[in-house]
N, C-alpha and C positions, 0 to 999 in steps of 0.2 A: 821307280821308272827304270833305272839302269838294269837292275836284276831282271825285270820283266822282258827286256829286250833280248838278253841271253836266253831266257826261258823260251820265248817264242821261236827263236832261232833253232834251239835244240829240239823243239817240238816238231820241226819240220825236217831238219837235217839230222842224219843218224849218228854222226860222229862229233865229239866235242871239238876237235880241231882237224885240220887237214882234209876237209871234205873236198872232193874233186867235182867241179862243175864244167861240163863240156859246152862248147859253143856250136850252135847251128847258125852258119852264116847263109841266110836265105839268098838264093839267086835274085838278080835284079827284079824288082817288083814293077807291075804295070805303070806306065807313065814315066819311068825313069829312063835315062839315056841308054843304059846297057841292057834293057829288058829284052829277053829272047824267049822266055818260057811262058806257057799257059798257066793258068791258076792251078789246074790239075797236076801239071808237071812240077810246079813249086811245092805242092802238097806232097807228091810222091817222093821227091828228092829229100825233103825235110824229114819225112817219116822214115825213109831208109836210114838216114843218119841217126835218127832217134833210136831205131832198133839196134844198130851197131853199138851205140852208147849203152843201151840197156843190157845187151849181152855181155858187155865188158864190165859191167857193174859200177858205172859211175853213180855219184851221189846226187847229181842234179844237172840241169841243163839251162842254157839261156839261148833264146831265139833272137836274132838281130838282123836288121836289114843292111848288112855290111857292104853288099854289092850295089847299093843305090847311089854310087858316086856320080857326080859330085853332090854332096849332101846339102840340103837346105834346112833352114830353121823351122821350128814347129809351126809358125804362122803360114808357111808355104806348103806344108805336107797336106796332100789331097785326101779325100775320103776313101779313094781307091787303095791307098796304102794301109790305112787303118782297117778296112773291111777285109782285105786280103790277109793281112797278118793275123786278124782275129780267126779267120777260118783255118789257116795254116797251124796256128798255135793250138786251136781246139783239137786238131787231128794229132799233132805231136803229143799233146797231153794224153790222148787215148792210148798211144803206144807207151809213153813213159809215165804210166799211171801210178807207179809205185813210189815215186820220189818227186821232189819239187822241181817245177819248171818256172822260169822267169822270162822276162822280155826286156829289151832295150830298143827304142826307136830312135834312130839317128836322123837329125841331130837335135838333141835337147827336147825331143817331143815326149816329155815325161807324163803330161796329162793324158796324151793319147795312149801311152804305154799302160797307164793305169786303167783306162777304159778297156783296152784289149785284154789285160789280165782279168778284169772283172767278167768280161764276156766269155773268155775261154777257160776259166777256172784255174788260173795260174796262181803261184804262191808269192811271187815277188817281182819287182821291177828293178832295173838298174838305171839310175838317174844321173845325168850330168848337169852341171851348172846349179847344184842344190844351194850352195852358199857362196857368196862373194861373186865377183865378175872375173871373166878371163876372155882373152882373144883366141878363138879357135880358127880352124881352117875356114869355117863358115862365117866368120865374123864375130862381133861382140856377143858374148853369152852372159846373160845376167842371172842372178840368183832367183830361184823359183820355189824355195821351200814353203813360203806362206801360201802361195796359190795352190801348190801341189797337195799339201796336206789337208787344206780345206776342201779341195776337190775329192780327195779320198774319202773324207767324212761325208761329203755331199752325196756320193754314189753308194754310200754304205759299204765301203770296201776296206775297212780298218784291218781286216785279216791279211791284206796283201802287204808284204814287207817292202820297204823302200831302201835299197842299197845305194849309196851315193859315192860317186867318185870324188876324191880330193886331189887337187893339183892335177887335173885330168891330162892325159896324154894328148899328143897332137895339138897342144895349146901353149900359148905364151902367157906367163903369169907375172909379167913385169909390173903390172898395175897393182899387184898384191905382193910384191917382193919383200915387203916388211912383215909378212905373215907366212910362217913356215907351214909344212905339212901337218904338223901336230896341232898348230893353232887352227888350221882349217878343219881338221877332223873334230876338234873340240866344239867348233862352232856348229858343225853338222850334228853333233850329238845334242847340243843345246836346242837345236831346231828340229828334234825328234826323229833324226835318221835312225833306221833300224840296223844299220851296218855301214861301214865305210870301205871303200875300195882304193887300194894304193897300187899304182902302176909305174912302169917305166915311162920314157919320154914318147914312145911310139909303139904301135902294135907289134908284139913279138919281142920287145925289149924288156929285159929283166928289171923288176923293181928293185930299188936300193934296199939291201938287207938292213942297213942302218935305219932307213926310214920306216920300214915295216916294224922293226923292233921298237922304234920310238913311238909309233902310233899305237901299237899294242899296249905299250906301257902308259900311254897318254889318255886313253879314253876307256869308258866302261860300256863298251858295246862290241859286237863282232867286228872283226877286221878281215877283209878279203884281199887277196893279191890278184890283180886283174890283168897282168901281162907277163910274158917271158918265162913262165913255168915250164920246165922240161923234165924229161926222165933223169937227167943228170943232176938237176938242182931241187927237185921236189922236196927232198928231205930237209933242205935248208929253210923252206917256207912252211914246213908242217906245223909250226907253232901258230900260224894264222888259222883262223876258223874255217876258211875255205880258200881254194885257189881256183881261178877261172882259166881253163886251157882251151885255146883255139888253134893257133898257128902250129903248135907242135904236133898236133894230131893230123895235119895235112901233108900230102906228098911234098917233099923237100922242105918241110917245116914252114911253108908260106901260106898265109891265110886264104889266098885266092885259089889255091889248088884243091883237088878233091880230097875228101876224107879218106884216110888210109886206115883200114880196120887193124892191120898189123901193128901200126904205131900206137893206136888206142889200146889194144890188148897188152902190148909190152909195157906201156906206161902203167896200167892198172896192175899188172903183175909186180912191178917194182913197188907200187904203192902198198900192195899187200905185204911185201917184205919189210918195208919201212915201218908199217903199223905193228910189226912184231917187236920192234925196238921201243923201249920206254921213251916217252916224249921228251924227257929231260935230256936224253942223250943226243937229240937232234935239235935242241933249242938254238935259236939265232944267238950268236955271241957277239 
């Protein structure tokens, strides 16, 4: 089982380590407080960003409803969010057809993300609240692995990978303070996660190098770094199987700003340089 999870990852992502996954932060969706764009405008903006990422040579994308603040939990997410994200993701995938595309639906709407991925032909979802409980901005988030993985089988979507956050950002983990990030990752592995995501405490904050190293050594499945990766520190996280980059690609390095093509291009040029160096020379110490 452990080896097959690496195999399925490498069947989708082209590099053994250090794959770069760009974020498409969708503008606020219909029905959410900050919504200002039509569905056509949402599609056009997302596809423009996908084209920039494709031109720069990124290894993958994630689409996320980041602008839907304040977030609600899955039970309160309406069909308009799922339907619009499905349409947007399908069009993004048409543009970024050469490499994997995934989705995350905030907050904790993991079954909804799985349904969208199935409808839009995506390769993975990013799921929060997979194992254990934590208190997030949106309230108490409980584990969902059992329901989610059964739902994946129910809709015949076993080909869609589930990457799961551990000790998720923007959350309090006091109720699981006796369980560290490696314990959490190992529990996710036991519950059939296809990869675990290690983050900093908030969006744009760098993940602890010590935690990333510990998780890589503590599980037998792909490890992703989910926040705070920049042109200056990419080489430090190259040992991880993938890094998710969002804020750094935006104007002023802030997630809510517009995507900056120059920052994307400069980052990927740096990545090309780093990839010429043996992995052992850039390993997390």
